[in-house]
N, C-alpha and C positions, 0 to 999 in steps of 0.2 A: 425585156424581162427584169432588168435591173431596176428600171423606174417603178415597176409594179411592186417589187420587193421593198423599195424605199418608201413608197406610199403606205404599204401595209405596216411597216415598222413605225412610221409616224403616227398612223391611226391608233395602233396598239399602245403607244407611249402617252398619248393625250389623256386617257382616263387616269393613268398614274399621276400625272402632273395635277390634275383636278383633285385627285384624292389627297395629295400632299398639301394643296392649298386649303382644302376643307379641314384637314387635321390641324393645321396651324391656326386657322380661325376658331376652331373648337376649343383650343387651350385657353383657360381662364387665368388671368393675372391675379396674384393674391392681393386682397384689399389691404390698404394701410392699416396697421395695428394701432388702435387707440386704447390705451390702458384705462381701466376703470379707476375711480378714486380709491377703491378699497385696496388696490395693489400697491399704492405708494403713500398712503396716509400713515403718519407716525407721530409720536410725541417726543419732545426733548425736555430734559429736566435741568434746572439750574438751582442748586441749593442757596438759600438766603440765610444770612447770619454767619456765625463763627464756625459752625460745624454742619456737616450733612448727616451726622450720626447722633444718636442718643449717647451722652457721655457721662460715665460714672467716675467721679474723682476721688482720689485718695491723697490727702495732704501728707507729703513725705516728712514735713517738719513737725507736725502735731499728731499725725495718726487719724485725723478726722476724715470721715467718709461721707460722701453725699452725692446726689445727682446734680451735675452741673448743667447738662442740656436735656430737657424733658419734652421739648416741643420743636418739631422741625417744619420749616416752611420751604416749599419747592415752587419755583416759578416754572409753569408748564407751558410749552408752546406747541400748537398744532401746526403740522407741516404736511403739504401735499402739493404735488405738481399738477393735479387734475381737478381739484375742487377748492372751494373756499370755506372758511369756518361757518359762513351763513347757512351752508347746506348741512351742517351737523346739528342733530337734535340733542344729543347728550353724550357724555363720556362716563362710564363706570370704571372705578378702580377696584381691583381685587388684590388682596394681600395673601402671601404665602410665608411660611416661617421655616427656618432651619434651626432647630433647638440644639444647642451644644451640650453634648453629654460626654464628658471626658475628652477624648480625642476624636469622637465620632459626632455625627449630626443626625437628628431625627427630623425628617421632612414632614411638615404639617400643611394641610390645605388641599391635598389630593389634586385632581385635575381641574377643579373649578375655583378653588381658593375661597376666601371670605370677602364679601362685599365690604369695602372700607368706606368709600364715599362716592357720590355721584354729582356731576356738574351738568345741569341742564342748560341748553342754549349757551354754550361756552363762548367766551371771547377767544380771539386767536392766541392771546397770552393771558393766563390766569394763575392764581395761587391755590395750592392745596396745603392744608395744615394737618400734620399728623402728630399726635401726642403719644407718649409711651403708654399711657393709660388706655388709649384707643386700641393700640396693638395688643396689650395684655388682655383686655376684655374680649377681643376677638377670639384669642386662642386659649383662654383660661381653661376651658374643659378638655383641651387636647394636649396640653403639656404633659410630659411623662411623669413629672413629680406632682403629687397631690398636695404637697406642702408649699409649692411655689406661690408667691404673692406678688410677683412683679416680673418685668422682663429681666433677663440676666445678661451680664456682659459676655460677649462671645456669640450671642444669638445673631443670626442673619435674617434679614426680612427682604422680601421681593415684591414688587408691584407689577401687575399686568393689567391690561385695560381692554375694554370693549367700547369701540366707537360706533355709534348708531347714527346713520344718515337719515335726513328727512325723507329720503326716497325708500326707507325701509331696509336698506342694505347695511351690513355691519362688518367691522374689522374686529376680530376677537383674537388677541395675541396669546390667549391661553391655549389655542389650538392651531391657529393659522400661521404662526410665526415662531422662529427659532433663532437664537443667536443675538448678536448685537442689534440694538434698536428695538427689541421686542419686550424688554423688561427694564426695571430700574431697581437697584438694590441699595440698602442701607443696613446698619447694624447698631448694636449696643456695645460701645467700646469702653475700655478701661483707660484712664489717664492718670498718671502720677504727677501731682502738682505740688506746689510749695508756696507758702505765704510770702517768702522773700525771693521768688524767681518770677520774672515777668517784665513786661514793658508797661509802665504806668504814666498817666498824664499828670503833669504838674502845672501850677499857676502861682505866680508871685503876687502876694497881697500886701507886702511891705518891702521896700527896697531902700537900702542905704545909698547915700549920694556917691560913695566910692564905687559901689557896685554898678550904678547907673553909668559911671564914667569909664570904669576899667573892665567890666565883664566881657568875656569873649563872645557871649551870645547877645550882647547889647540889651541887657535886662532893664525893664521898667516895670512899674506897677501894672499888673494885668498881663505881663508876658507869660506865654504858655510854651510847653514843650513836652517831651517825653524822657523818662529816665529808665535805664535798663539795669536789672539785677540779674546776675548769672551765677551758676555754681562756682565756688571757689576752689582753690587748689587742694584743700583738705576737706574731709568729710564734715559736714555740718557747717561749713563756711560759705559765705556769699560775697561776691564782688559787686560793688556798685560802680558803674562805669563813669559816673560823674557825680560825686558827692556834693558839688556846688550848684548843680541844676542850671548850668550855664552861667553862674555868677562869678566864677573865678577869672583871673587875668590869664590870657595866653592860650587857654584851651581847657578841655575837660580835666577834672582832678578826681581820680578814682580812689577807692578804698575797700577794705575787707571787713566784713561783719560776721558776727556769730550770734545766733538767737537761741535763748533757753526758754523752751515752751512751758517748762514747769513753773516759771515765775514771770513770764512775759518780759524778760530783760534782753534788750539788744545791745551787744557790746561791739564797739568800734575797735577792732583789733589793730588796724593800721589805716592811715590815710596818707595820700600823696604828700610827701614830706615838705615840699616847698610851700604849699598853701596850708596843709594840715587842717583840713575841714573838720568842724565840729558841729554836732546836732544836738538840739534840745527839743523835747516834746512840748508843744504848746497845747495840743488837744489830740484825741484819737476817737474816732467812731468806727463802726464797721467798714464804712466806705471811704472815709476821708482821714488821712493822717496829716496833721499840720506840724511842721518843723520850723525851728528857728536856726538858721545857718550863719555861722561865723567862721573866721579863719585867723591865722596868726597875725595878719596885718590889719585886722579890724580897728584896733585902737588908733592906728596911724592914718588909715585911709578910709574909714567908715564903710568897710565892705562887710555887709551883713544883709539879712532879709528873712522874711517869713514866707514859707511855701506850703501850699496845699497839694498833697499827692493823692490822687483818686484812683480807685480800682473798680473794675466792673467785670471781673472774671469769676464771680461766684464765691471767691474766698473773702475773708474778712481780716482787717487789720487787728492785731491783738489789742484788747482793751481790758484793763488799762495797760499802757506800755511804758517801760522805763528805758532810757538809753544811757549807758555808761561808756567810758573810754579807758582802754588799758594804758 
């Protein structure tokens, strides 16, 4: 009787085992996930030149106002883990604006933005150029002020893009993407500048024999370098960190200057006492100031020279310019 019961139990358990095996075989393993190129295609931006923003400058020394940077160049790189740039047909760039009104902003562009530029069959890395006139013309009819004739400092601008693949698929960051990596922003900024503040290139075009022999920067005809002017201790004063442009013995010899914009007179208030550098104007143009440098030892050691100081910051040297010493 026991054997019969055991046999019946085994027979009844066999279908259960078969059922479990069939269930295991019926379970499908998930397929490996392969992301499409649309999921990880993005653009990175690298500003070229001195600024990533439009820059409006006010000269603190003269009161002159002007646009210093009116055109921006961005080096754009396409990045994707799933495709190459050869599979991209074009990239469209759309602009949006945030117009500054007092302490608030008026957002312009809606959900679609304004088409700024398109690049067909792009290279992996390419440049786009954006001028402030391009931006103003895009939003001219939508700015809140009807008297506005230009972009204004404080305005913010944003780029979004649509990447179209040769397979017909697209990445549209205006709707499909939020946060970092989906937009690129720049602005119109205000910068306070000054004729006598900055770092300027110099070149020696005449060098005395004593300067060749004793100069701390080993000066010869054709020697180049930079000279820096910084704000002085008192309002309206400027410190030149090396009035000798590398030509003095033992190291830089600084001094303090004051400029009178009403008559274009630069006054040397003080110069490092040991060398006591002196300047005379040889000539002055908007971009190049040519000075003759001497010091108290010139008569004994032939330490002198003529230096061209060039600027490329959008400001101009005062013309004509006189230099006097207290």
